[in-house]
C-alpha positions as CSV (number, residue, x, y, z in Angstrom):
1,M,-48.9,-64.4,-15.0
2,S,-51.1,-63.4,-17.9
3,N,-50.3,-60.4,-20.1
4,Q,-54.0,-60.0,-21.2
5,K,-55.2,-56.4,-20.8
6,V,-58.0,-55.8,-18.2
7,Q,-59.8,-52.5,-17.8
8,G,-61.5,-50.9,-14.8
9,R,-63.5,-47.9,-14.0
10,C,-65.3,-46.0,-11.3
11,L,-69.0,-46.3,-10.8
12,C,-69.9,-43.1,-12.7
13,G,-67.5,-43.9,-15.5
14,N,-65.5,-40.6,-15.4
15,I,-62.3,-42.4,-14.5
16,A,-60.9,-45.5,-16.3
17,Y,-57.7,-47.4,-16.4
18,E,-56.1,-50.5,-17.9
19,I,-53.6,-53.0,-16.6
20,D,-51.6,-55.4,-18.7
21,G,-50.2,-57.8,-16.0
22,N,-49.8,-58.0,-12.3
23,L,-47.2,-58.8,-9.7
24,G,-48.7,-62.1,-8.9
25,I,-50.4,-60.7,-5.7
26,F,-54.1,-60.5,-5.2
27,Q,-55.0,-60.3,-1.5
28,Y,-57.6,-59.4,1.0
29,C,-56.4,-56.8,3.5
30,H,-58.2,-56.7,6.8
31,C,-56.3,-53.7,8.4
32,S,-58.3,-51.0,10.0
33,R,-57.4,-48.5,7.4
34,C,-58.6,-50.6,4.5
35,R,-61.8,-51.3,6.4
36,K,-62.4,-47.6,6.9
37,F,-61.6,-46.7,3.3
38,T,-63.8,-49.5,1.8
39,G,-66.5,-49.4,4.4
40,S,-66.3,-53.2,4.4
41,S,-64.7,-56.1,6.2
42,H,-61.6,-56.0,4.0
43,A,-60.1,-54.6,0.8
44,A,-59.6,-56.9,-2.2
45,N,-56.5,-55.6,-4.0
46,L,-54.2,-56.6,-6.9
47,L,-50.6,-55.3,-7.0
48,V,-49.5,-54.1,-10.4
49,S,-46.1,-52.9,-11.6
50,P,-46.3,-49.1,-12.4
51,D,-45.3,-49.9,-16.0
52,Q,-48.2,-52.3,-16.4
53,F,-50.8,-49.6,-15.3
54,H,-52.2,-46.9,-17.6
55,W,-54.9,-44.4,-17.0
56,L,-57.4,-44.3,-19.9
57,Q,-59.3,-41.2,-18.8
58,G,-59.9,-39.0,-15.8
59,E,-56.5,-39.3,-14.1
60,A,-56.5,-35.6,-13.2
61,Q,-59.8,-36.1,-11.3
62,V,-58.4,-38.9,-9.0
63,V,-58.1,-37.7,-5.4
64,Q,-55.3,-39.4,-3.4
65,F,-54.9,-39.4,0.3
66,E,-51.6,-40.4,1.9
67,P,-51.6,-40.5,5.7
68,E,-48.2,-39.3,7.0
69,D,-47.9,-42.0,9.6
70,T,-48.0,-45.0,7.1
71,K,-45.2,-46.7,5.3
72,H,-47.1,-48.1,2.3
73,F,-50.8,-47.2,2.6
74,A,-52.6,-44.5,0.7
75,T,-56.1,-44.2,-0.8
76,A,-57.5,-42.8,-4.0
77,F,-61.1,-42.2,-5.1
78,C,-63.3,-40.6,-7.7
79,P,-64.6,-37.3,-6.3
80,R,-67.9,-37.6,-8.2
81,C,-69.1,-41.1,-7.2
82,G,-66.7,-42.0,-4.4
83,S,-65.4,-45.2,-6.0
84,S,-62.1,-46.5,-4.7
85,M,-59.5,-46.0,-7.4
86,P,-56.0,-47.4,-8.0
87,W,-53.2,-45.7,-6.1
88,M,-49.4,-45.7,-6.2
89,G,-47.8,-47.2,-3.1
90,K,-45.6,-44.8,-1.2
91,T,-42.5,-46.9,-2.2
92,Q,-43.4,-46.3,-5.9
93,K,-42.9,-50.1,-6.6
94,A,-46.5,-51.1,-7.1
95,V,-49.9,-49.7,-8.0
96,V,-52.6,-51.0,-5.7
97,V,-55.7,-51.8,-7.8
98,P,-59.1,-52.3,-6.0
99,A,-60.4,-55.5,-7.5
100,G,-64.0,-54.3,-7.3
101,T,-63.3,-51.6,-9.9
102,L,-62.2,-54.2,-12.6
103,S,-64.5,-54.6,-15.5
104,S,-63.5,-58.2,-16.2
105,Y,-61.7,-61.2,-14.8
106,P,-58.1,-60.3,-14.0
107,H,-56.6,-63.7,-14.7
108,I,-55.5,-64.1,-11.1
109,E,-57.5,-65.0,-8.0
110,P,-57.1,-64.0,-4.3
111,M,-54.3,-65.9,-2.6
112,Q,-54.1,-64.6,0.9
113,N,-55.5,-62.6,3.8
114,I,-53.2,-60.0,5.3
115,F,-53.5,-58.2,8.6
116,W,-55.8,-61.1,9.6
117,D,-55.2,-60.5,13.3
118,S,-56.6,-57.0,12.8
119,R,-59.9,-58.2,11.2
120,A,-63.1,-56.7,12.4
121,D,-64.6,-58.4,15.5
122,W,-67.8,-58.8,13.6
123,Y,-66.2,-60.5,10.6
124,T,-67.9,-63.7,9.5
125,S,-66.6,-65.8,6.5
126,V,-68.8,-65.5,3.4
127,D,-69.0,-69.3,3.2
128,A,-70.7,-69.4,6.6
129,L,-73.6,-67.1,5.5
130,P,-76.7,-67.9,3.5
131,K,-76.5,-67.3,-0.2
132,H,-79.2,-65.6,-2.3
133,A,-79.2,-65.2,-6.1
134,T,-80.9,-61.8,-5.7
135,L,-82.2,-59.6,-3.0
136,P,-84.0,-62.0,-0.6
137,K,-87.7,-61.6,0.0
138,K,-88.8,-59.8,3.1
139,S,-89.3,-62.3,5.9
140,S,-92.6,-62.1,7.8
141,Q,-92.1,-61.7,11.5
């Protein structure tokens, strides 16, 4: 595990944070809650010890939602731009950091898919799809 500091922020830049380590877990979560929150096929999250996470600005603006019927899951977001933001797990043992909000390489790569059996019926592996360096040209039909 690296102790290099990595910063992250929301899309509008009002909220920013810094991490200086991780718990050695970077995973893709395919549960239905993560799909609904991200609007995507899965969430890409790092787990960070609370003492390795620090808000740099905008902490008071972060909106957190904790469903009563969940053991660990919560969500947090910027109320201005809607970006997912880090949130403290209900057990208070880890901060869940949405990897898409990081501003640079976190010195760890995804290692596992969780809740795989709950993945969306329409999920297709990114490796199975065509790859374009930019927005593809409109196809003539």
